[in-house]
C-alpha positions as CSV (number, residue, x, y, z in Angstrom):
1,M,11.2,-24.3,17.7
2,L,14.5,-23.3,16.2
3,G,15.9,-20.3,18.2
4,F,12.6,-19.3,19.7
5,N,11.2,-19.3,23.0
6,V,9.0,-17.3,25.4
7,K,11.2,-14.5,26.2
8,C,11.6,-13.7,22.2
9,A,8.0,-14.0,21.8
10,E,7.4,-11.2,24.8
11,K,9.8,-8.8,22.8
12,Y,8.2,-9.5,19.4
13,A,4.9,-8.7,20.9
14,E,6.2,-5.5,22.7
15,R,7.6,-4.5,19.3
16,L,4.4,-5.0,17.5
17,K,3.1,-2.5,20.0
18,T,5.5,0.5,19.2
19,K,5.9,-0.5,15.6
20,K,4.9,2.6,13.2
21,T,2.7,1.3,10.6
22,A,0.7,4.5,9.7
23,I,1.3,6.3,6.3
24,E,-0.9,9.0,4.9
25,L,-3.0,7.8,2.1
26,A,-5.0,9.9,0.0
27,P,-8.8,9.5,0.3
28,E,-9.2,8.1,-3.2
29,L,-6.8,5.3,-2.3
30,M,-8.7,4.4,1.0
31,L,-11.5,3.9,-1.3
32,V,-9.3,1.6,-3.3
33,A,-8.5,-0.2,0.0
34,E,-12.3,-0.7,0.7
35,R,-13.0,-2.0,-2.9
36,Q,-10.2,-4.2,-2.7
37,A,-11.2,-5.8,0.5
38,R,-14.3,-6.8,-1.2
39,S,-12.6,-8.4,-4.1
40,S,-10.2,-10.3,-1.9
41,H,-13.0,-11.7,0.0
42,E,-14.8,-12.6,-3.3
43,G,-11.7,-14.4,-4.6
44,W,-10.9,-16.1,-1.2
45,V,-14.4,-17.3,-1.4
46,K,-14.0,-18.7,-4.8
47,G,-10.9,-20.4,-3.9
48,K,-12.4,-22.2,-0.9
49,K,-15.4,-23.4,-2.9
50,A,-13.1,-24.8,-5.5
51,R,-11.3,-26.8,-3.0
52,G,-14.6,-28.4,-1.9
53,Y,-15.5,-26.0,1.1
54,I,-19.1,-25.1,2.0
55,Y,-20.7,-22.6,4.3
56,G,-21.1,-24.1,7.9
57,P,-21.3,-22.4,11.4
58,K,-17.8,-23.7,12.4
59,T,-14.4,-24.2,10.5
60,N,-13.8,-27.8,9.5
61,D,-10.4,-28.0,7.6
62,D,-10.3,-32.1,8.2
63,P,-12.2,-34.0,5.4
64,N,-12.2,-37.1,7.9
65,K,-14.3,-35.2,10.0
66,G,-17.0,-34.4,7.7
67,P,-17.5,-31.6,5.0
68,L,-15.1,-28.9,4.6
69,T,-16.7,-25.9,6.0
70,N,-16.1,-22.3,6.8
71,P,-18.4,-19.7,8.5
72,L,-17.2,-16.9,6.6
73,L,-18.2,-18.4,3.1
74,I,-20.9,-15.6,3.0
75,P,-21.2,-12.3,1.1
76,Y,-18.9,-9.3,1.9
77,E,-21.8,-7.5,3.2
78,E,-22.6,-10.1,5.7
79,L,-19.1,-10.1,7.2
80,P,-18.7,-9.5,10.8
81,K,-17.2,-6.1,11.1
82,E,-13.9,-7.0,12.6
83,V,-13.4,-9.4,9.4
84,K,-14.5,-6.6,7.0
85,D,-11.9,-4.3,8.9
86,S,-9.1,-6.8,8.7
87,N,-9.5,-7.2,4.9
88,I,-9.3,-3.5,4.5
89,A,-6.0,-3.4,6.9
90,N,-4.6,-5.9,4.5
91,A,-5.3,-3.8,1.4
92,V,-4.1,-0.7,3.1
93,T,-0.8,-2.4,3.8
94,V,-0.5,-3.4,0.1
95,L,-1.0,0.2,-0.7
96,R,1.4,1.4,1.8
97,I,4.3,-1.0,0.7
98,L,3.7,0.2,-2.7
99,K,3.8,3.6,-1.8
100,Q,6.9,3.2,0.1
101,N,9.0,1.2,-2.1
102,G,7.6,2.1,-5.8
103,V,6.2,-0.5,-8.4
104,K,8.3,0.4,-11.5
105,W,11.7,-1.3,-10.7
106,V,11.3,-3.6,-7.6
107,D,11.8,-7.3,-7.5
108,F,8.2,-8.4,-6.5
109,T,9.6,-11.5,-4.2
110,K,12.4,-9.6,-2.3
111,M,11.0,-5.9,-2.3
112,I,7.2,-6.1,-2.7
113,L,5.8,-9.6,-2.0
114,Y,7.5,-10.6,1.2
115,P,7.4,-7.3,2.9
116,I,3.4,-7.2,2.3
117,A,3.3,-11.0,3.6
118,E,5.1,-9.8,6.7
119,E,3.1,-6.8,7.2
120,I,0.0,-9.1,6.9
121,H,1.5,-11.5,9.3
122,D,2.2,-8.9,11.7
123,D,-1.4,-7.4,11.6
124,W,-2.5,-10.9,12.3
125,C,-0.1,-11.2,15.5
126,R,-1.1,-8.2,16.7
127,E,-5.0,-8.5,16.4
128,K,-4.3,-12.1,18.1
129,L,-2.3,-10.5,20.8
130,Q,-5.1,-7.9,21.5
131,K,-7.3,-10.4,22.1
132,G,-5.4,-12.2,24.8
133,W,-3.6,-14.9,22.7
134,V,0.1,-15.8,23.6
135,W,2.7,-17.9,21.9
136,G,3.5,-21.5,22.4
137,P,5.3,-24.3,20.7
138,I,1.9,-26.0,20.1
139,T,-1.3,-24.4,19.3
140,D,-4.0,-24.6,21.3
141,K,-7.1,-22.5,20.4
142,E,-9.2,-23.2,23.4
143,K,-6.3,-21.9,25.6
144,K,-5.5,-18.9,23.0
145,I,-1.9,-20.2,22.5
146,H,-0.3,-20.1,18.9
147,R,2.7,-21.4,17.5
148,D,2.6,-18.8,14.7
149,L,2.9,-15.8,17.1
150,V,6.5,-15.1,16.1
151,P,8.2,-12.7,13.8
152,F,7.8,-13.5,9.8
153,K,11.5,-14.2,9.5
154,T,11.1,-17.1,12.3
155,L,8.5,-18.8,10.3
156,V,10.8,-18.5,7.3
157,M,13.8,-19.9,8.9
158,N,12.1,-22.8,10.6
159,P,11.3,-25.7,8.0
160,D,8.6,-27.1,10.5
161,L,6.7,-23.5,10.3
162,R,7.5,-22.8,6.8
163,G,4.2,-23.9,5.5
164,D,2.5,-21.5,8.0
165,I,3.4,-18.5,5.8
166,Q,1.7,-19.6,3.0
167,Y,-1.5,-17.9,4.1
168,D,0.2,-14.4,4.3
169,I,2.0,-14.9,0.8
170,D,-1.3,-16.3,-0.8
171,T,-3.3,-13.1,0.6
172,A,-0.5,-10.7,-0.6
173,K,-0.4,-12.4,-4.0
174,Q,-4.3,-12.1,-4.5
175,I,-4.4,-8.6,-3.6
176,L,-1.6,-7.7,-5.6
177,V,-3.1,-9.7,-8.7
178,D,-6.4,-8.0,-8.3
179,M,-5.2,-4.7,-8.0
180,I,-2.9,-5.2,-11.2
181,S,-5.9,-6.9,-13.3
182,N,-8.6,-4.4,-12.0
183,L,-8.1,-1.7,-14.9
184,D,-10.5,0.5,-13.3
185,L,-7.9,1.1,-10.4
186,F,-5.1,2.3,-12.8
187,P,-6.4,6.2,-13.1
188,I,-5.9,6.4,-9.5
189,I,-2.5,4.4,-9.1
190,P,-0.9,5.1,-12.6
191,D,2.2,3.3,-11.6
192,L,0.1,0.0,-11.5
193,A,-0.9,0.4,-15.0
194,I,2.6,1.0,-16.0
195,L,3.7,-2.1,-14.1
196,S,1.1,-4.3,-15.7
197,S,2.3,-3.3,-19.4
198,E,5.7,-4.2,-18.2
199,V,4.7,-7.6,-17.0
200,K,3.0,-8.4,-20.4
201,N,5.9,-7.4,-22.0
């Protein structure tokens, strides 16, 4: 991998441990985050099914090995707690970035979309590291080694890994689109209503 090694991975893991991500959110925004987590999961399920996935006890992304399956193609209420918490954390990340940057004047790609995708990636890395995963040039799930346990910018700068950030970007896009299109959120986040009208014009 271009410019990345074990020492870099260790430094990144240490930075994630000390990175300050907390920002005070009003209780009503936390409710928005919880509702958005449900909406995002439902959107993800629809997307998977549209690509031919069905429920299965194990994930299979290779059509040559049988039907495409995923164990999370279930109603939101039936998701494991850690998955629900992850979905809520993604929504909180979006709200935090919006609060930090504002939404009236931002360039979505540079000022909103990428920072949100980067935070989602960092959250995923932090969760993996807490579960004992380590970085390695080749992913080996049985040994808990993953090549994506690197800073988001490293993925962007490496042509071989650039495709791996698509999940983070798609997740950020989905949450933003859901929030902007969900009109009942606007009384709670008025700036999003303004943004929506600006986008339409």
